[in-house]
N, C-alpha and C positions, 0 to 999 in steps of 0.2 A: 259573694257570701268572705262570709264575717270568719275573726277569726281570732281565735281565744289564748289565754292561757294557764295551765294548769300544771302541775304537776309532771304528770305522766307526757306531754307534752316539751318540758322543760328538761324531763331526764332522757328522752330519746332524742330531742332537738330536732321534730316533727310540728310542723302546725296542726296537720286537724288527724290526731290517734284513729285509723280505720284498722278495727278489730277483726278477724274475721273470727266469728263464737266455735267455739267446739261441740259443734252438730254433728252426734252419735249414729255411727253409719255410714257419712258421706263425708266429716272431715279429714280425708286419709293425707297423705303425704305429697298426690297432685294438686288435691284443691290448699293444703296450706304453701307450696311453692310457685303458686298461683297467684295468686293473694300478696306472694311474699314481693318477688321478680313485678305485681304491679306497682307498690310502695306499703301497703301495708305490711299489718301482722298476721300473721296465716298460724295456728294453731288446730294440734292434731291431737282427734279425740283419743281420750284410752280408757269411757268406760265400756267399751262393746264387747270387753270380754276379751281382747286380741292381746295381748301386751304382750308376746313372745314375737307378733311381728312388727307390734310399735320398736319395740326392738330393734328389731334389724334393719 
């Protein structure tokens, strides 16, 4: 695998940025946590209209 450098890799101190897309209705805390624990950047989606649940 080839290594590359850009602003994201430099800012975050990672070799390969792996970002989970904020996929509606599936990107909840469980998925974001699993991605983060695995070394990626987990994202919780907020477009489903469940903002109170996201805040909780």
